[in-house]
Every structure is written in structure tokens, then in C-alpha cells.
C-alpha positions as CSV (number, residue, x, y, z in Angstrom):
1,M,-48.2,24.7,-5.0
2,I,-50.0,26.2,-8.0
3,M,-47.9,26.9,-11.1
4,V,-50.1,28.5,-13.8
5,F,-48.8,27.5,-17.2
6,T,-47.9,30.2,-19.7
7,Q,-49.8,30.6,-23.0
8,A,-46.9,28.9,-24.8
9,E,-47.0,26.0,-22.4
10,L,-50.8,25.7,-22.7
11,H,-50.4,25.6,-26.5
12,T,-47.9,22.8,-26.2
13,W,-50.2,20.8,-23.9
14,Q,-53.1,21.3,-26.3
15,E,-51.1,20.1,-29.3
16,K,-50.3,17.0,-27.4
17,H,-53.9,16.5,-26.0
18,P,-56.4,18.2,-28.3
19,L,-59.3,17.5,-25.8
20,L,-57.6,20.1,-23.5
21,K,-58.9,22.9,-25.6
22,N,-62.5,21.9,-24.9
23,I,-61.7,21.3,-21.2
24,L,-60.2,24.8,-20.8
25,N,-63.2,26.3,-22.6
26,L,-65.4,24.7,-19.8
27,E,-67.2,22.5,-22.4
28,P,-68.5,19.2,-21.2
29,V,-66.3,16.4,-22.6
30,F,-66.2,12.6,-22.8
31,W,-62.8,10.9,-22.6
32,Q,-62.0,7.2,-23.0
33,N,-59.0,5.9,-21.1
34,P,-56.3,4.6,-23.4
35,N,-54.3,3.1,-20.5
36,I,-57.0,0.8,-19.1
37,R,-55.8,-2.7,-18.6
38,R,-57.5,-6.1,-18.4
39,T,-57.8,-7.2,-14.9
40,K,-55.3,-10.0,-15.3
41,N,-52.7,-7.6,-16.6
42,L,-52.8,-5.1,-13.9
43,H,-49.5,-3.8,-12.5
44,S,-48.8,-4.9,-8.9
45,Q,-51.0,-2.8,-6.5
46,S,-50.6,-2.2,-2.8
47,L,-54.1,-3.5,-2.1
48,T,-55.5,-6.9,-2.9
49,K,-58.9,-8.7,-2.9
50,G,-57.9,-10.2,0.5
51,D,-57.5,-6.7,1.9
52,M,-61.1,-5.9,0.8
53,Y,-62.5,-9.0,2.6
54,E,-60.5,-8.1,5.7
55,A,-62.0,-4.6,5.6
56,N,-65.5,-6.2,5.4
57,A,-64.7,-8.3,8.4
58,L,-64.0,-5.1,10.4
59,W,-67.4,-3.8,9.4
60,E,-69.0,-7.0,10.7
61,R,-67.1,-6.8,14.0
62,F,-68.3,-3.3,14.6
63,S,-72.0,-4.0,13.7
64,P,-73.0,-4.5,17.4
65,F,-71.5,-1.1,18.3
66,L,-73.1,0.6,15.4
67,S,-76.5,-0.9,16.2
68,H,-76.2,0.3,19.7
69,A,-74.8,3.8,18.9
70,F,-77.1,4.6,16.0
71,P,-80.6,3.3,16.5
72,E,-81.4,3.9,12.8
73,T,-79.1,0.9,11.9
74,R,-80.7,-1.6,14.3
75,E,-83.2,-3.0,11.8
76,A,-80.3,-3.8,9.5
77,G,-78.3,-5.3,12.4
78,G,-75.8,-2.5,12.5
79,I,-75.0,-2.7,8.8
80,I,-74.8,0.6,7.0
81,E,-76.0,0.1,3.4
82,S,-78.1,1.8,0.8
83,P,-80.8,0.3,-1.5
84,L,-80.4,-0.3,-5.2
85,K,-83.5,1.1,-7.0
86,K,-84.6,0.7,-10.6
87,I,-85.5,4.2,-12.0
88,P,-87.5,3.6,-15.2
89,H,-89.4,7.0,-15.1
90,M,-86.1,8.8,-14.9
91,K,-84.8,6.8,-17.8
92,A,-87.7,7.9,-19.9
93,A,-87.3,11.5,-18.7
94,L,-83.6,11.4,-19.7
95,H,-84.6,10.3,-23.2
96,D,-87.1,13.1,-23.6
97,T,-84.9,15.9,-22.1
98,Y,-81.4,14.9,-23.2
99,A,-82.3,12.8,-26.3
100,T,-80.5,9.8,-24.8
101,S,-81.1,6.2,-26.0
102,I,-80.6,4.0,-23.0
103,T,-81.7,0.5,-23.9
104,G,-80.6,-1.5,-20.8
105,D,-82.0,-1.2,-17.3
106,L,-81.1,1.9,-15.3
107,Y,-80.6,1.7,-11.5
108,L,-79.7,4.2,-8.8
109,K,-77.4,3.1,-6.0
110,C,-78.8,5.2,-3.3
111,D,-75.9,6.3,-1.1
112,H,-77.6,9.6,-0.6
113,D,-79.8,7.6,1.8
114,L,-77.0,5.8,3.7
115,A,-77.8,5.7,7.4
116,V,-76.2,8.2,9.9
117,A,-74.1,10.3,7.5
118,G,-76.4,10.4,4.4
119,S,-73.6,10.1,1.9
120,I,-71.1,7.8,0.2
121,K,-68.3,9.2,2.5
122,A,-69.7,7.2,5.4
123,R,-68.2,4.1,3.7
124,G,-64.6,5.4,3.8
125,G,-64.8,7.9,6.6
126,F,-66.5,5.6,9.1
127,Y,-64.2,2.7,8.2
128,E,-61.0,4.6,8.8
129,V,-62.2,6.0,12.2
130,L,-63.3,2.5,13.3
131,H,-60.0,1.0,12.1
132,Y,-58.1,3.6,14.2
133,A,-60.3,3.1,17.2
134,E,-59.8,-0.7,17.0
135,S,-56.0,-0.3,16.8
136,L,-56.0,2.0,19.9
137,A,-58.3,-0.3,21.9
138,Q,-56.2,-3.4,21.1
139,E,-53.0,-1.6,22.0
140,A,-54.5,-0.6,25.3
141,G,-55.6,-4.2,26.0
142,L,-59.3,-3.3,26.1
143,I,-60.5,-5.6,23.4
144,T,-59.6,-8.5,21.0
145,K,-61.1,-9.3,17.6
146,T,-63.1,-12.1,19.1
147,D,-64.9,-9.9,21.7
148,D,-68.3,-8.3,21.4
149,Y,-67.7,-4.9,19.9
150,A,-70.7,-3.4,21.6
151,M,-68.1,-2.8,24.3
152,F,-66.9,0.3,22.3
153,A,-69.9,2.1,23.9
154,D,-68.4,1.5,27.4
155,P,-67.0,4.7,29.2
156,S,-63.6,3.1,29.5
157,F,-63.2,3.3,25.7
158,R,-64.3,7.0,25.7
159,A,-61.8,7.6,28.4
160,L,-59.1,6.3,26.1
161,F,-60.2,8.1,23.0
162,K,-60.6,11.5,24.6
163,N,-56.8,11.7,24.8
164,H,-56.5,11.3,21.1
165,S,-57.4,13.8,18.3
166,I,-58.6,13.2,14.7
167,G,-58.3,15.7,11.9
168,V,-59.5,15.8,8.3
169,G,-59.6,18.3,5.5
170,S,-63.0,18.3,3.6
171,T,-65.3,20.0,1.2
172,G,-68.2,18.7,3.3
173,N,-69.4,15.1,3.3
174,L,-66.2,13.4,4.3
175,G,-66.0,15.9,7.2
176,L,-69.5,15.0,8.2
177,S,-68.7,11.3,8.3
178,I,-65.4,11.6,10.1
179,G,-66.9,14.1,12.6
180,I,-70.0,12.1,13.4
181,M,-68.2,8.8,14.0
182,S,-65.2,10.3,15.8
183,A,-67.4,12.3,18.2
184,K,-69.6,9.3,18.9
185,L,-66.6,7.3,20.0
186,G,-65.3,10.1,22.1
187,F,-62.4,11.5,20.1
188,S,-61.5,15.2,20.0
189,V,-62.1,15.9,16.3
190,S,-61.4,18.8,14.0
191,V,-62.6,19.3,10.4
192,Y,-60.8,21.8,8.2
193,V,-63.3,22.9,5.5
194,S,-62.8,24.8,2.3
195,A,-64.7,27.9,1.2
196,D,-67.2,25.8,-0.9
197,A,-68.4,23.8,2.1
198,K,-72.2,24.4,2.6
199,E,-73.2,26.3,5.7
200,W,-75.6,23.7,6.9
201,K,-72.9,21.0,6.9
202,K,-70.7,23.2,9.1
203,T,-73.6,23.9,11.4
204,L,-74.4,20.2,11.7
205,L,-70.8,19.4,12.5
206,R,-70.7,21.9,15.3
207,E,-73.9,20.5,16.7
208,K,-72.2,17.1,16.9
209,G,-69.4,18.5,19.0
210,V,-66.9,18.9,16.1
211,R,-64.4,21.8,15.9
212,V,-64.8,23.4,12.4
213,H,-61.9,25.4,11.0
214,E,-62.8,27.4,7.9
215,F,-60.5,28.5,5.1
216,A,-61.0,31.0,2.3
217,G,-59.1,28.8,-0.2
218,D,-60.2,25.5,-1.8
219,F,-59.8,21.8,-0.7
220,S,-56.1,21.8,-1.1
221,V,-55.6,24.6,1.3
222,A,-57.9,23.0,3.9
223,I,-56.3,19.6,3.7
224,R,-52.7,20.9,3.8
225,T,-53.4,23.1,6.8
226,G,-55.4,20.3,8.6
227,R,-52.6,17.8,8.0
228,K,-50.0,20.1,9.5
229,K,-52.0,21.1,12.6
230,T,-53.2,17.6,13.4
231,L,-49.8,16.0,13.1
232,A,-48.3,18.6,15.4
233,D,-50.2,16.8,18.2
234,P,-48.3,13.7,19.4
235,N,-51.6,11.9,19.8
236,G,-53.1,13.4,16.5
237,Y,-54.3,11.2,13.7
238,F,-55.0,12.8,10.3
239,I,-57.3,11.2,7.8
240,D,-55.8,12.1,4.5
241,D,-58.3,12.1,1.6
242,E,-55.4,12.7,-0.8
243,D,-53.4,9.6,0.3
244,S,-55.3,7.0,2.3
245,D,-55.5,3.3,1.6
246,L,-57.9,2.9,4.5
247,L,-60.5,5.3,3.1
248,F,-60.0,3.5,-0.2
249,L,-60.6,0.1,1.4
250,G,-63.7,1.3,3.2
251,Y,-65.2,2.3,-0.1
252,S,-64.2,-0.9,-1.8
253,T,-66.4,-3.1,0.4
254,A,-69.5,-1.6,-1.2
255,A,-68.8,-4.1,-4.1
256,L,-69.5,-7.1,-1.8
257,R,-72.9,-5.6,-0.8
258,L,-73.8,-4.6,-4.3
259,K,-73.0,-8.1,-5.6
260,E,-75.6,-9.5,-3.2
261,Q,-78.2,-6.9,-4.2
262,L,-77.7,-7.7,-7.9
263,E,-78.2,-11.4,-7.2
264,E,-81.3,-10.6,-5.2
265,K,-82.7,-8.7,-8.2
266,G,-81.7,-11.4,-10.7
267,V,-79.3,-9.1,-12.5
268,K,-76.8,-11.2,-14.5
269,V,-73.3,-9.8,-14.9
270,D,-70.9,-11.5,-17.3
271,K,-69.2,-10.8,-20.6
272,D,-72.5,-10.8,-22.6
273,H,-74.3,-8.9,-19.8
274,P,-71.9,-6.2,-18.7
275,L,-72.4,-3.7,-15.9
276,M,-71.8,0.0,-16.6
277,M,-71.2,2.2,-13.5
278,Y,-71.2,6.0,-13.3
279,L,-69.5,7.5,-10.2
280,P,-69.2,11.2,-9.2
281,C,-65.6,12.1,-8.6
282,G,-63.9,14.6,-6.4
283,V,-60.4,13.7,-5.3
284,G,-61.0,10.2,-6.6
285,G,-60.9,8.1,-3.5
286,S,-64.5,7.1,-3.2
287,P,-65.1,6.3,-6.9
288,G,-61.7,4.7,-7.1
289,G,-62.3,2.5,-4.1
290,I,-65.7,1.3,-5.3
291,M,-64.3,0.7,-8.8
292,F,-61.4,-1.3,-7.3
293,G,-63.9,-3.5,-5.4
294,M,-66.1,-4.0,-8.4
295,K,-63.1,-5.1,-10.5
296,Q,-62.1,-7.6,-7.8
297,I,-65.6,-9.1,-8.0
298,F,-66.6,-8.8,-11.6
299,G,-63.3,-8.3,-13.4
300,D,-63.6,-7.0,-17.0
301,D,-67.4,-7.4,-17.0
302,V,-67.8,-4.1,-15.2
303,H,-67.0,-0.8,-16.8
304,C,-66.6,2.3,-14.6
305,F,-66.9,5.9,-15.6
306,F,-66.1,8.9,-13.4
307,V,-67.8,12.3,-13.7
308,E,-66.4,15.7,-12.7
309,P,-67.6,19.3,-12.9
310,T,-66.4,21.3,-15.9
311,H,-64.7,23.7,-13.5
312,S,-63.0,21.0,-11.5
313,P,-61.8,18.1,-13.7
314,A,-58.9,17.3,-11.4
315,V,-58.7,13.5,-12.1
316,L,-59.4,13.9,-15.8
317,L,-56.4,16.4,-16.1
318,G,-54.2,14.1,-14.1
319,L,-54.9,11.0,-16.2
320,L,-55.1,12.8,-19.5
321,T,-51.7,14.4,-19.1
322,G,-50.1,11.5,-17.2
323,R,-49.0,14.0,-14.5
324,M,-51.5,12.5,-12.0
325,E,-51.5,14.4,-8.7
326,K,-48.5,16.6,-9.7
327,I,-50.8,19.1,-11.5
328,S,-54.0,20.9,-10.4
329,V,-56.9,22.5,-12.3
330,Q,-55.6,25.9,-11.3
331,D,-52.3,25.2,-13.1
332,F,-54.4,25.3,-16.3
333,G,-56.2,28.5,-15.3
334,L,-59.5,26.8,-14.2
335,D,-61.1,28.3,-11.1
336,N,-62.4,25.1,-9.4
337,R,-65.7,26.8,-8.6
338,T,-68.8,24.6,-8.6
339,E,-72.0,24.2,-6.7
340,A,-71.1,20.5,-6.4
341,D,-69.2,21.0,-3.2
342,G,-68.2,17.4,-2.8
343,L,-66.6,17.5,-6.2
344,A,-64.9,20.9,-5.8
345,V,-61.3,19.5,-5.9
346,G,-58.3,21.0,-7.6
347,R,-55.8,18.2,-7.3
348,P,-56.4,14.4,-7.5
349,S,-55.5,11.8,-4.9
350,S,-52.0,10.5,-5.2
351,F,-53.0,7.0,-4.0
352,A,-56.2,6.5,-5.8
353,T,-55.2,8.1,-9.2
354,E,-52.5,5.6,-9.9
355,I,-55.0,2.7,-9.5
356,S,-57.7,4.5,-11.4
357,D,-55.3,5.0,-14.4
358,Q,-55.4,1.3,-14.9
359,L,-59.1,0.6,-14.1
360,V,-61.4,3.5,-15.2
361,S,-63.0,3.2,-18.6
362,G,-63.4,6.9,-19.1
363,I,-64.4,10.3,-17.6
364,Y,-66.9,12.9,-18.6
365,T,-67.6,16.4,-17.3
366,I,-70.8,18.1,-16.5
367,A,-72.0,21.7,-16.1
368,D,-73.6,22.9,-12.8
369,D,-76.9,23.8,-14.5
370,D,-77.3,20.2,-15.6
371,L,-76.7,19.0,-12.0
372,F,-79.7,21.1,-10.8
373,Q,-81.9,20.2,-13.7
374,L,-81.3,16.5,-13.1
375,L,-82.0,17.0,-9.4
376,A,-85.4,18.4,-10.2
377,M,-86.1,15.7,-12.7
378,L,-85.3,13.0,-10.2
379,V,-87.8,14.6,-7.7
380,D,-90.5,14.9,-10.3
381,H,-90.2,11.4,-11.9
382,E,-89.0,9.2,-9.0
383,E,-89.6,11.3,-5.8
384,I,-86.0,10.9,-4.9
385,Y,-84.2,13.8,-3.2
386,V,-80.4,14.2,-3.5
387,E,-77.9,17.0,-3.4
388,P,-76.6,18.5,-6.7
389,S,-73.3,16.6,-6.9
390,A,-75.2,13.3,-6.5
391,T,-76.9,13.7,-9.8
392,A,-73.7,13.8,-11.9
393,G,-73.8,10.2,-12.9
394,L,-77.3,10.4,-14.5
395,L,-75.9,11.6,-17.9
396,G,-73.4,8.8,-18.0
397,P,-75.5,6.1,-19.7
398,G,-76.4,8.5,-22.5
399,K,-72.8,9.7,-22.9
400,V,-71.5,6.1,-23.2
401,T,-74.3,5.0,-25.5
402,N,-73.8,8.0,-27.8
403,S,-70.0,7.4,-27.9
404,N,-68.1,4.6,-29.8
405,Y,-67.3,2.8,-26.5
406,M,-69.8,-0.1,-26.8
407,K,-69.0,-0.6,-30.5
408,E,-65.3,-0.8,-29.8
409,K,-65.8,-3.2,-26.9
410,H,-68.3,-5.3,-28.9
411,I,-71.1,-4.7,-26.3
412,D,-74.8,-5.1,-27.1
413,P,-76.4,-2.0,-25.6
414,K,-79.6,-4.0,-25.0
415,K,-77.8,-6.3,-22.6
416,V,-76.2,-3.7,-20.4
417,T,-77.2,-2.9,-16.9
418,H,-76.5,0.8,-15.9
419,I,-75.9,1.8,-12.3
420,V,-75.7,5.5,-11.4
421,W,-74.1,6.1,-7.9
422,S,-75.9,8.7,-5.9
423,T,-73.5,10.1,-3.4
424,G,-75.3,12.4,-0.9
425,G,-78.4,14.2,0.1
426,A,-80.3,12.7,3.1
427,L,-79.1,15.3,5.6
428,V,-79.8,18.3,3.4
429,P,-82.2,20.7,5.2
430,E,-85.6,21.0,3.7
431,G,-85.1,24.7,2.9
432,D,-81.8,24.1,1.0
433,M,-83.4,21.2,-0.9
434,E,-86.3,23.4,-2.0
435,K,-83.8,26.0,-3.3
436,F,-81.9,23.2,-5.2
437,Y,-85.2,22.1,-6.7
438,N,-86.4,25.5,-7.7
439,R,-83.1,26.3,-9.4
440,G,-83.4,23.0,-11.3
441,K,-86.8,23.9,-12.5
């Protein structure tokens, strides 16, 4: 429910939080989290490091099925993972265009190139669908955890799953990942999309056999309606982006893979050689899950920053005011309109935001024009193609370097490794990508 604040209420909020004035004027801002805790001082959380390792074990059990069902994963043995690439030419371009001074190495974590779904949402979306499928198959006596999970391609499994439905509310990429995996397993799947979902994403979903339900409102309307309709079915299962520990765990396992990639590249991560990460943020589940995983592995030696559109700073407003998911951007009169469809979220996740409040180092906001300019720069200087929302993290290293953050934390900028997380783009049609590029130019 939206409850737009009165002018008097807004004035009171701004007196308490002066940064709000800039946020409400749609100005890009940089905010440091005063509530961040050292890893050893975290409040009790519902998830543990052990849960993350259990989630990773599920991925490994399903690798034979994934290798069989999706030929593009066979070379990697059914493991869905993206490369970690150093982008020195983009680093130089950022210096020239945005007057940044990034002294450490700059890497791109290429989730725009993840197999099958082409976005970060494959990590959480695939995981929760596979977790649900495993639970149903075990209850039906079709499989045990010691069996060969290639059996999930057997018609007997499809016969079981066709009697169950899966629903999800989405701005685009999560719907793609849920739809693709659910349909492949044989589930009846419905995706409830908001007005900002791209047409090509809706078309692709329908081609995969997914029912697409469109709504004129934003993400909150789609997810609320989808939840109600899905749970009205006794055999319905709703994947709730606003409140899912399973999505969160799926994202968290990225940390285990990234640790291996950093070791392979000889990148040292310790107190004197910290890791700075920049994660595009919508409802907060995917960046929160990855951050949670990285903190389990690297503790206080990793510093994570979220980035949101100036028109959709849902998590920033939730953390800044302390009201978490109880307020939306519309409450403050913001319109939640952005070309970054994956980040077009008005209200943050209730599950993820509580954890992020203790772990995230800061949040900054970015204007849509910068998203497109960065997209074109990434093509020109690194020949990497992503969708607009996936470029949001590229301004992060400059934002942090130009702030007082490193000085306050006694960090030597020359010894920092920067990782920008690229979140989607591989499935974007060529014509749409050309339009993105031309707008950026």
C-alpha cells in the first residue's frame, strides 16, 4: 500500500536525513552505511555459512541434469558460471570520461554471459526451482540425493511436475530464469510482469511455453497479484523475490566460485589487499545474497556497495530511514520509472534488507543517461555487450575513490581490487542492443 507523505512529513524526514533532499531531487548520491558491523559482531541471522555450502552441493547434484538439458553447459560439466575479466581499457576510459582515479585493478564479473538465462537471476531463480523439484521428487520416491540427477530428464519426472504450478512476479530477468528452468522440468509456470518489463523478454518467455501475465503497475503490483493467484492453487508454488531465503542462497554460492577465480588469477584478498565490489540492486536479493556469500568467505576484507537508479532507490530509502521494506519510493513521491528494468523496484525485500543493513558498506544512485553511456563505452573499449542495468556498477570505483571511505577505513587505494558485477545482457536481441548502443553514443 502506497502512503504518500505530506509536505510537512517530508520536511521532517529531510531534517532527520539531509541526504533525502538530494534523493528526492533525483540527484545521484553516495551514502555510507553507519550501521555496518564487523563480521564477528553480526546479529544472529537465519542463514549460515553451512547453508551456503549445502546450496552449492545441490548445484553439484544437478550438474548431470543441467549438462543433459542445456547443451551449452556440457563443456563446463553442467556448471553455470561466468568469467571474471580484467577491463583495463574501460578503466582508462572511465578516467577520461568521468575524471575518476582508479589505482587498483578493475575486473568485470560477467553474469551478463551466464549460460542459459544470460543474467545474474539464473543463480537464484534456477536454484529455487531445482530445490523445489528435488523436494517433490524425493517425496514421490523418485530419487535420493545419492542418485544420478540426470534422471530428472526422465518422463516420469515430467509426469510428476506437470501437476504442479510455479509462479513468480518479475521485472524481467528473474521471470526469464524461473520460466526457462520450470518449463524445462515440466512445470506449469506463470510469470507476472510489471509494465517496465521489456517486450523481447515477454516474447522469449512465451516461446519457452511460459504463461505471461502483464500489469500496468510496477513490480509491487505484479508480485502481489502473482502471489495471490499462485497460492490459490493447492499445488501452486510461488517464488517470492521480496521474501525468499532460497533465492538468496542461490545467489550466495557465487562467492565460492569467485574465490576460485581470484585464486586462479593470483589476486590476493586480505586486510592489506581488500576487495571492493559494486552490485546493481533492485529488490536487494541478488546483491544481498552475493554479499552474504562474500562476507562468509572473506569477512571484513571485502567491501560491498549497491547501486540503484535515481528514480528507484528502494533499498537506499529503506536503510537510510530505518523503515526497511515498510516504505516505498512512491511514498516519497518518486515515480520508480527507469530504463533499467531489472532495477525498477519500489519496495525492498523484507528478507534481504535486514541482512544488508549489517553488511553493505554503502549505496550510490545513478541516472539512466549514464547507464547508456557506460554501455556504449564498454562496447567501444572492451567489446562487451550488456543491458543498461548491468553497467550500473562501473561508476562505483570512482565514487568510492573520490569519497572519504578508504581514508576512514585506512585502505591504500593502490592495493585494492575492484570488481563490478555485470548482471544481464546475453539474451538481448541484436536490434535492441543496437538501440541501447546508439542512445549511449
